C-alpha positions as CSV (number, residue, x, y, z in Angstrom):
1,M,5.1,-16.8,-17.9
2,N,6.6,-13.8,-20.2
3,K,10.7,-12.4,-18.5
4,N,9.2,-9.2,-19.8
5,L,5.9,-8.9,-17.7
6,I,8.2,-10.1,-14.4
7,A,10.7,-7.4,-14.9
8,L,8.1,-5.0,-15.0
9,A,5.6,-6.3,-12.9
10,V,6.8,-5.7,-8.7
11,A,7.5,-1.4,-11.0
12,A,4.2,-1.8,-11.6
13,A,2.2,-3.8,-9.0
14,T,1.6,-0.3,-6.4
15,L,2.1,2.4,-9.5
16,S,-1.2,3.6,-10.7
17,G,0.7,5.0,-14.1
18,A,3.2,3.1,-14.4
19,V,2.2,1.7,-18.0
20,Q,2.7,5.4,-19.4
21,A,7.0,5.0,-18.8
22,A,8.3,5.7,-21.8
23,E,11.3,3.9,-23.4
24,V,13.6,5.9,-23.7
25,Y,17.0,3.3,-24.6
26,S,16.7,-0.1,-25.9
27,D,19.0,-2.3,-27.7
28,E,19.0,-6.4,-28.3
29,T,19.8,-6.8,-24.6
30,S,18.8,-3.8,-22.9
31,S,16.5,-1.4,-22.2
32,L,15.2,2.0,-19.3
33,A,12.2,2.8,-19.0
34,I,11.2,6.8,-16.6
35,G,7.9,7.5,-15.0
36,G,5.8,9.1,-12.8
37,R,3.2,11.4,-11.8
38,I,2.9,15.2,-10.9
39,E,-0.3,15.3,-8.2
40,A,-1.3,19.0,-7.0
41,R,-3.3,17.6,-3.7
42,A,-5.3,20.3,-1.8
43,A,-6.5,19.1,1.3
44,L,-9.5,20.8,3.8
45,K,-9.8,19.7,7.5
46,D,-11.5,21.6,9.6
47,S,-11.4,25.1,7.4
48,V,-8.0,24.1,7.2
49,V,-6.0,23.5,3.8
50,T,-3.1,21.4,3.7
51,D,-1.1,20.8,0.4
52,N,-0.2,17.6,0.0
53,T,1.3,18.4,-3.8
54,R,3.9,15.3,-4.7
55,T,5.5,14.3,-7.2
56,R,7.4,10.7,-8.0
57,V,9.9,10.1,-10.4
58,N,10.7,5.8,-10.8
59,I,13.8,4.9,-13.3
60,G,13.1,1.1,-14.2
61,A,16.0,-0.9,-16.1
62,K,16.7,-4.7,-17.4
63,S,19.2,-6.5,-19.2
64,D,18.5,-10.2,-20.9
65,I,21.6,-12.0,-19.7
66,T,20.8,-15.4,-21.3
67,D,17.3,-16.5,-22.6
68,S,15.7,-16.8,-19.7
69,V,17.6,-15.0,-17.2
70,Y,17.6,-10.7,-17.1
71,G,19.2,-8.2,-14.5
72,L,16.2,-5.4,-13.1
73,G,16.8,-2.5,-11.0
74,F,14.0,0.0,-10.6
75,F,14.6,3.8,-8.1
76,E,11.3,5.9,-7.3
77,R,11.9,9.3,-5.5
78,E,8.5,11.2,-4.4
79,F,8.9,14.5,-4.4
80,R,6.6,16.7,-1.8
81,G,5.3,20.1,-1.9
82,N,4.6,21.2,1.6
83,D,7.4,21.1,4.6
84,A,7.1,16.7,4.2
85,K,10.8,15.3,3.8
86,D,11.5,13.5,0.8
87,E,12.0,10.3,0.3
88,N,13.3,6.8,-1.7
89,R,9.7,4.8,-2.1
90,K,12.0,2.0,-4.1
91,L,15.5,1.7,-4.7
92,Y,16.5,-2.0,-5.4
93,A,18.4,-4.6,-8.3
94,G,17.9,-8.7,-8.9
95,I,18.0,-11.0,-11.3
96,G,14.6,-13.1,-12.6
97,S,13.4,-15.7,-14.5
98,D,10.9,-18.4,-16.4
99,Y,10.1,-19.0,-12.7
100,G,10.1,-16.0,-10.7
101,Q,12.1,-12.6,-9.5
102,V,14.0,-12.5,-6.6
103,V,15.3,-8.9,-5.5
104,Y,16.4,-6.9,-2.6
105,G,16.7,-3.4,-2.3
106,K,13.6,-0.6,-1.0
107,I,10.9,-2.8,-1.8
108,D,6.5,-2.9,-1.3
109,G,6.0,-5.8,0.9
110,T,3.8,-8.9,0.0
111,L,1.3,-7.6,1.8
112,G,1.0,-4.9,-0.7
113,M,-1.0,-6.6,-3.4
114,I,-3.3,-7.9,-0.8
115,T,-4.4,-4.2,0.3
116,D,-4.8,-2.9,-3.4
117,F,-7.7,-5.5,-3.9
118,T,-10.0,-2.4,-1.7
119,D,-7.2,0.4,-1.7
120,I,-9.2,2.0,-4.9
121,M,-9.6,5.5,-4.6
122,A,-7.4,8.7,-5.6
123,Y,-6.8,9.5,-2.4
124,H,-9.1,8.7,1.0
125,G,-9.5,4.7,2.0
126,N,-6.8,1.8,3.2
127,G,-7.3,3.1,6.9
128,A,-8.8,-1.1,8.0
129,G,-5.1,-1.7,5.8
130,A,-2.2,-0.6,7.7
131,K,0.0,-3.0,7.8
132,I,3.9,-3.9,9.8
133,E,7.0,-3.1,8.5
134,A,8.2,-6.1,7.7
135,A,5.1,-6.8,4.4
136,D,5.3,-3.1,4.0
137,R,7.5,-0.8,1.9
138,A,10.7,-1.2,3.7
139,S,14.5,-0.9,3.0
140,N,16.7,-4.0,3.7
141,S,14.3,-6.2,2.1
142,L,15.0,-9.9,0.0
143,A,11.8,-10.5,-2.4
144,Y,10.8,-13.2,-4.8
145,T,7.8,-13.0,-7.2
146,G,6.5,-15.6,-9.3
147,S,3.4,-15.5,-11.2
148,F,1.7,-18.8,-12.9
149,D,-0.9,-18.4,-14.9
150,N,-3.7,-17.2,-12.4
151,L,-2.2,-18.1,-9.7
152,V,0.3,-15.3,-8.6
153,V,2.8,-16.1,-5.2
154,K,5.2,-13.4,-3.1
155,A,7.3,-13.7,-0.3
156,N,9.6,-11.6,1.4
157,Y,11.8,-11.2,4.8
158,R,12.8,-7.7,6.3
159,F,16.5,-7.8,8.3
160,K,17.6,-6.9,11.4
161,D,19.9,-3.2,10.6
162,S,22.0,-3.9,14.4
163,K,22.6,-6.1,17.0
164,A,21.2,-2.2,18.5
165,A,18.9,-2.4,22.4
166,G,15.5,-2.6,21.7
167,E,16.3,-3.1,18.1
168,K,12.4,-4.7,16.2
169,N,11.7,-4.5,12.7
170,D,13.5,-7.8,11.8
171,G,10.8,-9.5,10.0
172,Y,9.3,-11.6,7.4
173,A,5.8,-11.9,4.9
174,L,3.6,-15.0,2.9
175,G,0.8,-14.4,0.2
176,A,-0.8,-15.6,-2.9
177,M,-3.4,-13.8,-5.2
178,Y,-5.4,-16.1,-7.4
179,T,-7.1,-14.9,-10.2
180,L,-10.8,-17.1,-12.3
181,D,-11.7,-16.0,-15.2
182,M,-15.0,-14.9,-14.2
183,G,-13.8,-11.9,-13.0
184,L,-13.5,-13.4,-9.4
185,R,-10.8,-12.7,-7.4
186,F,-9.2,-14.5,-4.3
187,G,-6.2,-13.0,-1.9
188,A,-4.9,-13.8,1.8
189,G,-1.2,-13.5,3.4
190,Y,-0.2,-13.9,6.9
191,T,3.3,-11.6,8.4
192,E,5.1,-11.6,11.6
193,Q,7.8,-9.3,13.1
194,K,9.9,-8.5,16.6
195,I,9.1,-6.3,18.5
196,E,11.1,-7.0,21.4
197,S,14.8,-8.0,21.3
198,N,14.9,-9.0,24.9
199,K,15.1,-12.8,24.7
200,A,13.4,-13.8,27.6
201,D,10.4,-12.1,25.4
202,Q,10.8,-12.2,22.3
203,K,7.2,-10.5,21.9
204,K,6.0,-10.0,18.0
205,A,3.7,-8.2,15.6
206,K,1.7,-11.0,13.9
207,Q,-1.0,-10.1,10.4
208,A,-3.1,-12.6,8.6
209,F,-5.3,-11.0,5.9
210,A,-7.6,-11.8,3.2
211,A,-9.1,-10.4,0.2
212,V,-11.9,-10.6,-2.5
213,S,-12.8,-9.3,-5.4
214,Y,-15.3,-9.1,-8.2
215,E,-15.2,-7.1,-11.5
216,I,-19.0,-7.1,-14.3
217,G,-18.4,-4.7,-17.1
218,D,-18.1,-1.4,-15.2
219,F,-18.2,-2.8,-11.9
220,Y,-16.0,-3.2,-9.4
221,V,-16.9,-4.5,-5.7
222,S,-14.0,-6.6,-2.6
223,G,-13.4,-7.3,0.4
224,L,-10.5,-7.1,2.9
225,Y,-10.7,-8.5,5.8
226,Q,-7.3,-7.6,8.6
227,D,-6.8,-10.6,12.1
228,A,-3.6,-8.9,13.9
229,R,-2.1,-9.4,17.1
230,N,0.1,-6.5,19.2
231,A,0.1,-4.2,15.1
232,S,-2.2,-1.2,15.9
233,S,-2.0,1.8,18.2
234,L,-3.7,4.6,19.2
235,T,-2.7,7.4,21.1
236,S,-4.2,7.3,24.9
237,V,-5.3,10.6,26.9
238,N,-1.7,11.2,29.2
239,N,-0.6,10.7,25.6
240,N,1.7,7.8,25.4
241,S,1.4,5.1,22.5
242,V,-0.5,1.8,23.2
243,T,-0.3,-1.6,21.3
244,F,-3.5,-3.0,21.4
245,E,-2.8,-7.4,21.8
246,K,-5.4,-8.2,19.6
247,T,-7.0,-6.0,17.1
248,R,-9.7,-6.7,13.3
249,G,-11.4,-5.3,11.0
250,Y,-12.1,-4.9,7.2
251,E,-12.4,-1.7,4.1
252,L,-14.9,-3.3,1.7
253,A,-14.8,-0.6,-1.4
254,A,-16.6,-0.7,-4.7
255,K,-16.2,0.9,-7.9
256,Y,-18.7,2.4,-10.7
257,T,-17.0,2.9,-14.0
258,L,-18.8,5.9,-17.0
259,D,-17.3,6.5,-20.3
260,K,-14.4,9.0,-18.6
261,L,-16.4,9.0,-14.9
262,V,-14.6,6.9,-12.7
263,F,-16.7,6.3,-8.7
264,T,-15.8,5.0,-5.8
265,G,-16.5,4.5,-1.9
266,T,-15.0,2.7,0.2
267,Y,-16.2,1.6,4.7
268,N,-13.5,1.0,6.5
269,Y,-13.0,0.0,10.1
270,L,-10.1,-1.5,12.7
271,A,-10.7,-1.7,16.0
272,P,-9.6,-3.9,19.2
273,R,-10.3,-7.0,20.8
274,G,-10.5,-7.9,25.0
275,L,-11.5,-5.0,25.9
276,D,-14.6,-2.9,27.6
277,T,-13.8,0.0,24.7
278,S,-16.8,1.0,22.4
279,E,-13.9,3.1,20.5
280,K,-12.6,2.6,16.8
281,L,-9.6,2.5,15.8
282,V,-10.7,3.0,11.5
283,N,-14.3,4.1,11.4
284,A,-14.9,6.6,8.3
285,Y,-16.7,6.3,4.7
286,A,-15.3,8.0,1.8
287,V,-16.0,8.4,-1.5
288,D,-14.5,10.6,-4.7
289,A,-15.4,11.2,-8.0
290,T,-12.4,11.2,-11.0
291,Y,-12.7,12.1,-14.2
292,F,-10.1,11.3,-17.0
293,F,-9.5,13.6,-19.7
294,T,-6.8,11.3,-20.8
295,N,-5.0,8.6,-20.7
296,N,-2.1,10.7,-18.7
297,F,-4.9,13.3,-16.9
298,R,-6.9,13.3,-15.1
299,T,-8.9,15.2,-11.6
300,Y,-10.9,13.9,-8.7
301,A,-12.8,15.0,-5.5
302,S,-12.5,12.4,-2.6
303,Y,-14.7,13.3,0.7
304,K,-13.9,11.0,4.1
305,L,-16.9,10.7,6.7
306,D,-14.5,9.8,9.9
307,Q,-16.5,8.6,13.4
308,A,-13.5,7.9,14.6
309,K,-12.7,9.9,17.4
310,T,-10.2,10.2,18.5
311,D,-8.6,14.5,18.0
312,S,-9.3,15.0,21.6
313,M,-6.7,11.7,22.8
314,V,-4.0,14.1,23.4
315,K,-4.6,16.1,25.4
316,E,-5.6,14.3,29.3
317,T,-8.3,15.7,30.9
318,A,-10.0,16.4,27.1
319,P,-13.3,13.7,25.9
320,L,-12.7,12.0,22.8
321,V,-14.8,13.6,19.9
322,R,-15.2,12.8,17.3
323,N,-12.3,13.5,14.2
324,K,-12.8,16.5,11.5
325,D,-13.9,15.1,7.9
326,E,-12.1,15.5,5.8
327,I,-12.3,16.6,1.0
328,V,-9.6,16.7,-0.9
329,F,-8.8,18.5,-4.6
330,G,-6.9,16.6,-6.7
331,A,-5.1,17.0,-10.5
332,R,-2.8,14.4,-10.9
333,Y,-0.8,14.1,-14.6
334,D,0.9,9.9,-15.1
335,F,4.2,10.0,-17.1
């Protein structure tokens, strides 16, 4: 296992365009690289245009301790063009070797590498791939990542922040991904997180994910399946948040590359189980087209046809109505 590749693995796993990062300092034992993106995004929904423009800046560092052991650090912050709050997306440091790396801080949770099988669109998609906090990007987390030939394994633990009443964010996640030389890839993961602090009622949120993908030439297809307990919520007619005990869903995705033009499509479905309801948490089709002018610059258009009926649930007397469709235009520069 190449230790330099491992040092970059966590940084590159969820940051498209990370390969554009520029090395700004290097000597015999240490290196420092800066990268990121500038992305203009205009979202049109119900005759209203929302500015979702954002910028991400990241810094990655690595220092050799011995011939087989190294230290690493990574930081990424997102700045947003509207009134949304800026945030530190990732902030961690750790140590690695030929046997993998261990980091602590704000990291990408384990199940991200599973949902990435189908989370391939320029803007939409991943509606059935929502993860609980312990398996998603979260602070106060300890993670291990190892790559052994065609197998990648990952595990993380999200620590409890305090002993305050109602604290409910500690948990763990485990996952593995295996790639065959023929272009077939498999992934699976599991996570649990406490959602009750009362010792007499240690209720937990649980999610299990499985994914498969196949790539041949310019075609790529993938599928994701999710089975969950106490992990999905929807605003009810009296404006209270309801957590469904059982949910099940899936995402199907496909991509075709035609020279510099990439076409992508997904279908997302997520619904409660064991309830007398025909309503879906997620039920959406989405398509997009992206044109790469260069390796650094692209433009795209993305359209989402949302079939779920949740728009009027905040009104006590209003019936459920189908969500509004959305179209997004974007331009992105990676550096």
